[in-house]
C-alpha positions in Angstrom: 114.9 73.8 75.0 114.8 70.5 76.9 113.4 67.6 75.1 112.0 65.9 78.1 108.1 65.7 77.9 106.1 65.5 81.0 102.5 64.1 80.9 100.0 67.1 81.0 97.7 67.5 84.0 94.2 66.8 83.3 93.1 70.3 83.0 92.2 72.5 80.0 94.7 75.0 80.8 97.7 72.6 80.8 96.9 70.3 78.0 98.5 71.1 74.6 96.9 73.9 72.6 94.0 72.4 70.6 94.8 68.9 71.8 91.2 67.1 71.8 91.1 65.0 75.0 89.2 61.8 75.3 85.5 62.4 76.6 86.5 60.8 79.9 89.2 63.3 80.5 87.1 66.3 79.3 84.5 65.3 81.9 87.1 65.4 84.6 88.3 68.6 83.6 85.0 70.4 83.5 84.2 72.7 86.6 83.2 70.7 89.5 79.4 70.6 90.7 78.6 69.4 94.3 77.6 66.1 93.1 80.9 65.7 91.0 82.9 66.9 94.1 81.1 64.1 96.2 81.8 61.5 93.6 85.5 62.5 93.4 85.8 62.6 97.2 84.5 59.1 97.7 86.9 57.8 95.1 89.9 59.5 96.5 89.0 58.2 100.1 88.7 54.7 98.8 92.1 54.9 97.2 93.6 56.2 100.3 92.1 53.4 102.4 93.2 50.9 100.2 96.7 52.1 100.1 96.8 52.6 103.9 98.9 49.5 104.6 101.6 50.7 102.1 101.8 54.2 103.4 102.4 52.8 107.1 105.4 50.6 105.9 106.8 53.5 103.9 106.4 56.0 106.7 109.5 54.9 108.6 111.8 55.5 105.6 112.7 58.8 104.5 112.2 59.1 100.6 113.8 61.6 98.6 111.8 62.8 95.4 113.7 63.5 92.3 113.1 67.0 90.9 110.4 67.2 88.3 111.0 69.7 85.4 107.8 70.8 83.8 108.4 71.9 80.0 106.1 72.9 77.2 104.7 70.1 75.4 105.4 70.3 71.8 103.2 68.8 69.1 104.7 68.0 65.7 102.0 68.0 63.2 104.1 65.7 61.1 102.7 62.0 62.0 105.8 60.5 60.5 108.5 62.4 62.5 110.6 61.2 65.3 109.2 62.8 68.5 111.4 65.7 69.7 114.0 65.2 67.0 113.0 67.6 64.3 115.3 66.6 61.4 114.6 63.0 61.7 111.6 61.2 60.2 110.7 57.8 61.8 108.7 56.1 59.3 108.0 56.6 55.6 104.7 58.3 54.5 104.5 55.4 51.7 102.8 52.6 53.8 104.3 49.9 51.6 107.6 50.4 53.3 106.0 48.6 56.6 109.2 49.0 58.6 110.8 52.2 60.2 113.2 53.9 58.1 116.0 52.5 60.5 115.3 49.1 59.5 114.5 49.6 55.7 117.3 48.0 53.5 117.8 51.0 51.2 119.1 54.6 51.0 116.1 56.8 51.6 116.7 60.3 52.5 113.7 62.1 54.2 113.5 65.8 54.5 111.1 66.7 57.3 108.7 69.8 57.4 110.8 71.4 60.0 114.2 70.9 58.3 112.7 72.3 55.1 111.4 75.4 56.9 114.5 76.1 58.6 116.5 75.8 55.1 114.3 78.7 53.7 113.8 76.8 50.4 110.4 76.5 49.3 110.5 75.1 45.5 111.3 71.3 45.3 114.0 72.1 42.8 116.0 74.0 45.4 115.2 71.7 48.2 116.7 68.7 46.2 119.6 70.4 45.1 120.9 70.6 48.6 121.0 66.7 48.9 123.9 64.6 48.2 123.8 62.3 45.2 121.5 64.7 43.3 122.2 67.1 40.6 119.9 69.2 38.2 119.7 69.4 34.5 118.1 71.6 31.9 116.4 69.2 29.6 115.6 69.4 26.1 115.6 72.9 24.8 116.0 74.2 28.2 112.8 72.4 29.3 112.0 75.7 31.2 108.5 74.4 32.3 109.8 71.6 34.0 112.5 70.7 36.9 114.9 68.1 35.7 116.3 65.9 38.6 119.4 63.5 38.3 119.7 60.9 41.2 123.0 59.2 41.1 123.7 59.9 37.6 120.2 58.6 36.1 117.3 60.8 34.9 114.5 61.3 37.4 112.3 64.2 36.0 109.5 62.0 35.3 109.9 59.8 38.4 108.2 62.4 40.9 105.4 61.1 43.1 103.0 62.7 45.4 101.8 60.2 48.1 102.8 57.3 46.2 101.3 58.1 43.0 103.1 59.4 40.0 102.9 63.1 39.4 103.1 63.5 35.5 104.0 66.6 33.6 106.7 69.1 33.9 105.3 71.5 36.3 106.6 73.8 39.2 106.6 72.0 42.4 106.1 73.7 45.8 106.5 72.6 49.4 103.7 74.5 51.1 101.4 71.6 51.4 104.1 69.1 52.0 104.8 67.3 55.4 108.0 65.6 54.3 109.9 64.8 51.0 111.4 61.2 50.5 114.2 60.5 48.1 114.6 56.9 47.5 118.2 56.1 46.0 118.8 53.4 43.6 116.3 51.6 41.2 112.8 51.6 42.3 110.5 50.0 39.7 109.2 47.3 42.0 107.6 50.2 44.1 107.1 53.0 41.5 106.8 51.2 38.0 108.4 52.3 34.8 111.6 54.4 35.0 112.9 55.3 38.5 116.3 53.9 37.3 118.3 56.1 39.7 115.5 56.4 42.4 112.4 58.3 42.9 111.1 61.4 44.8 107.8 61.1 46.8 106.3 64.1 48.6 104.0 63.4 51.4 101.1 65.9 51.7 99.8 67.4 54.8 96.5 65.8 55.6 93.5 66.5 57.9 93.6 64.9 61.3 90.8 64.1 64.1 93.5 64.2 66.9 93.8 68.1 67.5 93.1 71.5 66.3 95.8 74.0 65.2 96.2 77.2 63.2 99.5 78.6 62.0 99.9 81.7 60.1 103.3 82.4 58.6 104.2 85.9 57.1 107.5 86.9 55.6 109.3 89.9 54.0 112.6 90.2 52.6 115.0 91.6 50.1 114.4 91.7 46.3 110.6 92.4 47.1 110.1 88.9 48.8 106.6 88.3 50.3 105.4 85.0 51.5 102.2 84.2 53.3 101.1 80.6 54.3 98.3 79.4 56.4 97.7 76.0 57.9 94.8 75.2 59.8 93.2 72.0 61.1 89.8 71.8 62.6 88.0 68.8 64.2 84.2 69.3 63.3 83.6 66.2 65.4 85.4 63.2 66.8 85.0 61.5 63.2 85.2 64.6 61.0 88.1 67.0 60.4 89.1 69.4 57.8 92.6 71.2 57.0 93.4 73.9 54.7 96.8 75.1 53.5 97.0 78.5 51.6 100.0 80.2 49.8 101.0 83.5 48.5 104.5 84.2 47.4 106.2 86.7 45.3 110.0 87.6 44.8 112.3 89.0 42.2 115.0 86.5 41.4 118.0 87.9 43.5 120.2 90.3 41.5 118.4 89.2 38.4 115.5 91.6 37.8 113.2 91.8 35.8 113.1 88.0 36.5 110.8 87.2 39.2 108.5 84.2 40.7 105.0 84.4 41.8 103.3 81.5 43.7 99.6 80.9 44.7 98.2 77.7 46.0 95.5 76.0 48.1 95.2 72.5 49.6 92.2 71.3 51.1 91.8 68.1 53.1 89.0 66.5 54.7 89.1 63.2 56.9 86.1 61.1 57.7 86.3 58.4 60.4 82.9 56.8 60.8 84.4 53.9 62.7 87.8 52.8 64.1 88.1 50.5 61.1 87.2 52.9 58.2 89.3 56.0 57.4 88.5 58.3 54.2 90.6 61.2 53.1 89.5 63.6 50.3 92.1 66.2 49.1 92.1 68.9 46.7 95.4 70.6 45.5 95.4 73.7 43.3 98.7 75.7 42.4 99.2 78.7 40.1 102.9 79.6 39.3 103.6 82.5 37.3 107.4 83.5 36.6 109.4 85.6 34.4 112.1 83.2 33.7 115.9 83.9 33.6 118.1 81.5 31.8 121.1 82.9 33.5 124.7 82.9 32.0 126.6 81.0 29.4 129.9 79.4 28.7 132.3 81.2 26.6 135.9 80.8 25.4 137.6 77.7 24.3 138.7 74.5 26.3 140.7 74.5 28.7 139.8 78.0 29.3 135.9 77.7 28.8 134.1 79.1 31.6 130.8 80.9 32.5 130.5 84.5 31.3 130.8 86.6 34.7 128.2 89.2 35.5 125.9 88.3 32.5 123.0 90.7 31.9 119.6 89.5 32.2 118.2 88.9 28.7 114.5 88.6 29.6 112.4 90.3 26.9 109.0 91.7 27.2 106.4 89.0 27.0 108.8 86.3 28.4 106.8 84.1 30.9 106.7 80.7 32.8 103.4 79.5 33.9 102.3 76.3 35.8 98.6 75.5 36.6 97.8 72.3 38.6 94.4 71.0 39.9 94.3 67.7 41.5 91.6 65.8 43.3 92.5 62.6 45.4 90.4 60.2 47.5 91.9 57.8 49.9 90.1 55.0 51.6 91.5 52.8 54.3 89.6 49.9 55.8 90.9 47.7 58.5 89.3 44.3 58.6 91.2 43.2 61.8 94.6 43.5 63.3 96.2 41.6 60.6 94.3 42.6 57.5 93.6 46.0 55.9 93.0 47.2 52.5 93.8 50.8 51.1 92.8 52.5 48.0 94.0 55.7 46.5 92.2 57.4 43.4 93.6 60.5 41.8 92.3 62.7 38.8 94.4 65.9 37.8 94.9 68.4 35.2 97.7 70.8 34.7 98.8 73.4 32.1 102.3 74.4 31.7 103.9 77.0 29.2 106.9 79.2 28.7 108.6 81.7 26.3 112.3 82.4 27.6 115.3 84.2 26.2 118.7 82.6 26.3 122.1 84.1 25.2 125.0 82.1 23.9 128.6 82.9 23.0 129.3 83.8 19.4 132.7 85.5 19.3 134.6 87.6 21.7 132.4 90.7 20.5 129.2 89.2 19.8 126.6 86.9 21.0 123.3 85.1 20.1 119.9 85.5 21.6 117.6 82.5 21.3 114.0 81.8 22.1 112.9 78.7 24.0 109.4 78.0 24.1 106.5 75.5 24.5 103.2 74.6 26.1 101.9 71.6 27.6 98.5 70.1 28.7 98.4 67.1 31.0 95.5 64.9 32.2 95.9 62.0 34.4 93.9 59.4 36.3 95.3 56.7 38.7 93.9 54.2 41.0 96.1 52.2 43.4 94.9 49.3 45.7 97.2 47.4 48.3 96.1 44.6 50.5 98.2 44.2 53.6 98.1 40.8 55.3 100.3 40.0 58.4 100.5 36.3 59.3 102.6 33.5 60.6 104.1 30.9 58.3 106.4 28.2 59.6 106.7 30.2 62.8 107.9 33.2 60.9 106.0 36.6 60.8 105.3 37.7 57.2 103.9 41.2 56.2 102.5 40.8 52.7 101.5 43.5 50.4 99.6 42.6 47.2 99.1 45.7 44.9 97.2 46.6 41.8 97.4 49.9 40.0 95.9 51.6 37.0 97.2 54.9 35.5 96.2 56.8 32.4 98.5 59.7 31.6 97.9 62.2 28.7 100.3 64.9 27.7 99.7 67.3 24.7 102.8 69.4 23.8 102.9 72.5 21.4 104.4 75.8 20.6 103.4 79.4 20.4 103.4 81.7 17.4 104.9 85.1 17.5 105.5 88.2 15.4 107.3 91.4 15.6 110.5 92.4 17.6 111.1 93.8 21.2 114.1 95.7 22.5 117.0 93.8 24.0 118.0 94.6 27.7 121.5 96.1 28.0 123.8 93.8 26.3 127.7 94.3 26.9 128.7 93.2 23.4 129.0 95.2 20.1 126.6 93.0 18.0 123.7 90.8 18.6 122.3 88.0 16.3 119.1 86.5 16.2 116.9 89.2 17.6 113.9 87.7 19.7 110.3 87.9 18.4 107.8 88.7 21.1 104.7 90.8 19.9 101.3 89.3 19.1 102.0 86.0 21.0 99.5 83.2 20.6 99.1 79.5 21.3 99.8 77.4 18.4 99.0 73.9 17.4 100.2 70.9 19.1 103.1 69.0 17.9 103.2 65.9 20.1 100.1 63.9 21.6 101.6 61.4 24.1 99.7 58.8 26.3 100.7 56.1 28.6 98.2 53.6 30.0 99.5 51.1 32.5 98.3 48.1 34.4 100.3 47.0 37.3 100.4 44.1 39.8 102.8 43.6 42.5 103.5 41.2 45.5 105.8 42.1 48.4 106.8 40.4 51.7 108.8 41.3 54.8 109.5 38.4 56.9 111.4 37.9 60.4 113.6 34.9 59.7 114.9 35.2 63.4 115.3 37.8 66.2 118.1 39.2 64.2 117.6 38.4 60.6 115.0 40.1 58.2 114.4 39.5 54.5 112.4 41.8 52.1 111.3 40.7 48.6 108.9 42.1 45.9 108.3 41.7 42.4 106.1 43.8 39.9 104.6 43.6 36.5 103.8 46.6 34.5 102.0 46.4 31.1 102.2 49.8 29.4 100.6 50.9 26.2 102.6 53.9 24.7 101.1 56.1 22.0 102.4 59.0 20.3 101.1 61.4 17.4 103.1 64.0 15.9 101.7 66.8 13.5 103.2 69.8 11.6 102.5 73.0 13.5 102.1 75.2 10.5 99.8 73.0 8.4 98.4 70.7 11.0 99.1 67.7 8.9 99.6 64.4 10.8 103.4 63.5 10.5 103.4 60.4 12.8 101.2 58.0 14.6 103.0 55.4 16.7 102.0 53.0 19.4 103.2 49.8 21.1 102.5 47.8 24.3 105.4 46.4 26.4 105.3 44.2 29.6 107.9 44.5 32.3 109.0 42.4 35.3 110.9 44.1 38.1 111.9 43.2 41.6 113.9 43.8 44.8 115.6 41.6 47.5 116.9 42.7 50.7 118.6 41.1 53.7 119.1 42.7 57.0 121.1 41.7 60.1 120.5 43.3 63.4 123.8 42.8 65.2 122.8 45.4 68.0 119.4 46.4 69.3 120.2 49.9 67.5 122.3 48.9 64.6 122.1 46.7 61.4 124.0 45.8 58.1 122.0 45.0 55.1 122.4 44.0 51.4 119.9 44.7 48.7 119.4 44.0 44.9 117.0 45.9 42.7 116.1 46.3 39.1 114.4 49.0 37.2 113.4 49.3 33.6 112.8 52.4 31.3 110.4 52.2 28.5 111.1 53.5 24.7 109.3 56.7 24.6 108.7 57.0 28.3 109.4 60.7 28.4 106.1 62.7 27.8 107.5 66.0 26.2 110.1 65.1 23.6 108.4 63.4 20.9 111.1 61.3 19.0 114.1 62.9 20.4 115.6 59.6 21.3 118.6 61.0 23.2 116.3 62.6 25.8 114.0 59.7 26.3 111.8 60.2 23.3 110.3 57.5 21.1 112.7 55.6 18.9 110.9 54.4 15.8 111.9 52.5 12.5 109.6 52.1 9.6 106.8 53.5 11.7 107.2 51.1 14.7 108.7 51.4 18.0 112.2 50.1 17.4 113.8 49.7 21.0 113.5 47.5 23.9 113.4 48.7 27.5 116.6 49.9 29.2 117.4 47.6 32.2 119.1 48.9 35.4 120.5 46.9 38.2 121.7 48.0 41.5 123.6 46.3 44.3 123.9 48.1 47.6 125.5 47.1 50.9 124.8 49.3 53.9 124.5 49.9 57.6 122.2 52.0 59.8 122.6 52.9 63.3 119.6 54.3 65.3 121.6 56.1 68.1 120.8 58.1 71.3 117.6 56.6 72.1 116.4 56.6 68.6 116.8 60.3 68.0 119.7 60.0 65.7 120.1 57.9 62.6 123.4 57.4 60.9 123.8 55.7 57.6 126.4 54.3 55.3 126.0 52.5 51.9 128.2 51.4 49.1 126.5 50.9 45.6 126.9 49.9 42.1 124.2 50.8 39.3 124.6 49.2 35.9 122.6 50.3 33.0 122.4 48.5 29.9 120.4 48.5 26.6 120.7 52.3 26.8 118.7 54.2 23.9 121.2 56.6 22.5 120.5 59.6 20.5 122.9 58.9 17.5 125.8 56.8 16.6 123.7 53.7 15.9 122.8 52.3 12.2 119.1 52.4 11.1 119.2 48.8 10.5 120.8 47.8 13.7 119.8 47.8 17.5 118.9 51.0 19.0 119.7 50.0 22.6 123.4 50.6 21.9 124.6 52.2 25.1 125.4 51.2 28.7 126.9 53.2 31.7 127.9 52.3 35.4 127.9 54.5 38.4 129.5 53.3 41.7 129.8 55.3 44.9 129.6 55.4 48.8 127.2 57.5 50.7 127.0 58.7 54.3 124.0 60.2 56.1 123.1 61.8 59.5 119.6 62.8 60.6 118.4 63.7 64.0 119.8 65.0 67.3 123.4 65.1 68.1 122.7 66.5 71.7 119.6 67.8 73.3 120.2 71.2 71.9 121.9 70.4 68.6 120.1 68.8 65.6 121.6 67.8 62.1 120.8 66.8 58.7 124.0 66.0 56.7 125.1 63.7 54.0 128.1 63.3 51.7 128.3 61.3 48.4 131.3 60.1 46.5 130.7 58.7 43.0 132.1 57.9 39.8 130.2 57.5 36.3 131.4 55.9 33.3 130.0 55.1 29.8 130.8 51.4 29.5 129.3 51.0 25.9 128.4 53.1 23.1 127.7 53.1 19.4 130.0 56.0 19.3 133.3 54.3 20.6 134.8 57.7 21.8 132.0 58.0 24.5 133.4 54.8 26.3 135.0 55.8 29.4 133.5 59.2 29.5 131.4 60.5 32.5 127.8 61.3 32.3 126.2 64.7 31.6 125.5 67.1 34.7 127.1 64.3 37.0 128.9 65.6 39.9 131.4 63.1 41.5 131.3 64.7 44.9 128.4 66.1 46.6 127.8 67.1 50.2 125.5 69.1 52.4 125.1 69.8 56.2 122.3 71.7 58.1 122.7 72.3 61.9 120.4 73.9 64.2 121.5 74.8 67.8 118.9 75.5 70.5 121.0 78.1 72.5 118.3 78.8 75.0 114.5 77.8 75.1 113.8 80.9 73.1 116.6 81.4 70.7 118.0 79.0 68.1 120.4 79.5 65.1 121.9 77.4 62.4 123.6 77.1 59.2 123.5 75.1 55.9 126.3 74.3 53.5 126.0 72.6 50.1 128.8 71.6 47.9 129.0 70.3 44.5 132.2 69.3 42.5 132.8 70.0 38.9 130.4 68.6 36.3 129.8 68.8 32.4 126.8 69.4 30.4 125.9 67.1 27.5 123.2 64.6 26.4 121.8 62.3 29.0 123.1 58.7 29.0 125.4 59.2 26.3 128.2 61.3 27.5 129.3 64.6 28.6 130.1 66.9 25.8 133.8 66.8 24.5 135.9 68.1 21.7 138.0 66.6 19.2 140.9 66.0 21.5 138.7 64.3 24.0 138.5 67.2 26.5 135.3 68.0 28.2 134.0 71.1 26.4 130.9 72.3 28.7 132.4 72.5 32.2 130.2 73.7 35.1 132.4 74.9 38.1 132.2 73.6 41.3 130.6 75.4 44.0 130.2 75.8 47.9 127.2 77.9 49.3 126.5 78.8 52.8 123.1 79.8 54.3 122.4 81.0 57.8 119.3 81.1 59.8 118.0 82.0 63.3 114.7 82.1 65.2 113.5 83.7 68.5 110.4 82.8 70.2 108.6 85.9 71.6 106.0 84.1 73.3 104.4 80.7 73.4 102.3 81.6 70.2 104.9 83.9 68.3 108.2 83.1 66.9 110.4 85.0 64.3 112.7 83.3 61.8 115.5 85.1 59.7 116.9 83.2 56.8 120.0 84.5 54.8 120.7 82.6 51.7 124.1 82.6 50.0 125.8 84.5 52.8 128.9 85.2 50.7 127.1 86.0 47.5 128.6 83.1 45.8 128.2 83.2 41.9 127.3 79.4 41.2 125.5 77.5 38.4 123.1 74.6 39.0 123.1 73.0 35.4 124.3 73.6 31.7 122.6 73.0 28.5 124.4 70.6 26.2 125.8 73.4 24.1 126.7 75.6 27.0 124.4 78.2 25.5 122.7 78.9 29.0 123.6 77.9 32.6 120.9 77.9 35.3 122.2 80.4 37.9 121.9 79.9 41.6 120.3 82.7 43.6 122.5 85.6 44.9 122.6 86.6 48.5 119.1 87.3 49.9 117.3 87.6 53.3 114.0 87.0 54.6 112.2 87.7 58.1 109.4 85.5 58.9 106.8 85.9 61.5 105.1 82.6 62.7 102.0 82.8 64.9 100.1 79.8 66.3 96.6 80.6 67.3 
């Protein structure tokens, strides 16, 4: 389909569907009355008389008019996207990043709504698994109620944000209400606060707009009982009031792993109120219900160097296994523009979520037997956050400055507990002669809490973007966070309090960046940034220090924050009229004062570790030609433990860290009605183990928990039946590759990627 866009004629028939025209244009497009015809005739006559001398001069010269091609105007409902480049985002949804992404001195991967829809992936975990530089982990005890992300070798499971506000808890995250997903690579504490040592993930949500009306219904059916229905509708009540609703229902069996399955229900409501050009108010509600029967996949068996995943492992799901996630969030955003140079924004959010799981895992015992194990827990999350930003554009010493002064308060509480069970249920078909540790399931009840965690934080930040000249731009920012961490633990049998800890920590972080624009469409940049992670900063692991839990000594917090520094050199090329963004960056992340899980002495420092990640990353997003769109990237990295209380850890790689990752998604618009494409993701070999310490190894120093490399290919195609109706076919894992996303530190279970599956989706625009 041609990407040329012609201005629409001023008629209702030719204007974009649902586009609200200014009142003056709507008046002209109304049926003509005699009085209106007379007025219009006088205006046209006057224009002709005024132009008569010009016409007379041009009449003697013969003019050849260029052919005008009229194409359908396409409205992209994503306000951050590059027009007519469906895989390229132009700006960040985080307004603190004041410059276009092509001018921002950092590696920021942005997955647009169109690119996500074409991919066929819907859960955030699956979406991020396709991105270079990102791997997945399993977490403490499997952490089955949460997704664990690892960015450039660093933990990021608690560094997930929605519209710039931290999204606490370990819930299932869906994309039905997402406009785009932004992944910031490298330490980001000056933007995001505690943690974010490898980067941050920020989902930008769909919000109501007063610009136009639309309704989009999507209905999909597929293999393994797949059914997915979404509705996205926006209605402008008046020129100053609009409402938008996104609704989801989805169900599928886990491909080739029944009776494991996934069910998703969701609703996102947004209201925009614009009483004046200067004031903008958005009120949002997000509700989600996930109800799965979880599958912990396969497991490693054998001995090194022949240790590998057990092929064709049966599904060990027991009657009563479940994974649930319930999320309810209210958000209010207020923006006020004092003038063209000063504006104020405020975002307030209150939310609650409940997560719980009971899952069965299998592990290798001997060549003729295996062990079954139960992994379970529940979690209640309550959070409040308020973020205010004052933006001031001004001139100082002849240079343009864009200041941002930020204040933020957050209060996150997480209650963790376990279930009580009695009785025994059957074991699903196991291909071994003996089974140890039968799994209890009957009379399942919610037990007492074992960890009561809370983090209260006050933050202040100052950022500035300044044009030093026409070609040089500097970026700088600093942030101070003062956080109070409290943790109570109790015995889940007797209810007796076993620990009551608390402390307050202040942290400074910052970033510096310098960009040189050596061509109108290309620049090079250098950046330096820091991040810090608190002792006990993870909300779900209590005092398990190796997984981010609180380290205590004599009843007191006994470790200082971990410090991470990043140096990055990069270049960005905004090509083909701004429709294609090509990026490259070389980086080094150094993390010191790492809180290890073992190896230190009780009287010594607990910040006994350090590690380093070096790499180079390339990215491509946008249109290669008028018909070919691409989103691709490749990352080459190496990780090394540089310091440890356990000397043998030094020189080892990090757990669940892949040195080489790559992905590419291509879409070709063969005809105005038909398009097809393919997506490929590659991840090199990695090894399970404890975060930050080292991947697991045996007495000979050989890595003992290997997770094989994999390459997975998906394909898709869509056909536009008419202006309103389009069919899309997605086939995932075309070659039915057995692959594994992550491994538990003991190798007792491996998260398994989906087998080959297909879904046909009908999209209808009202």
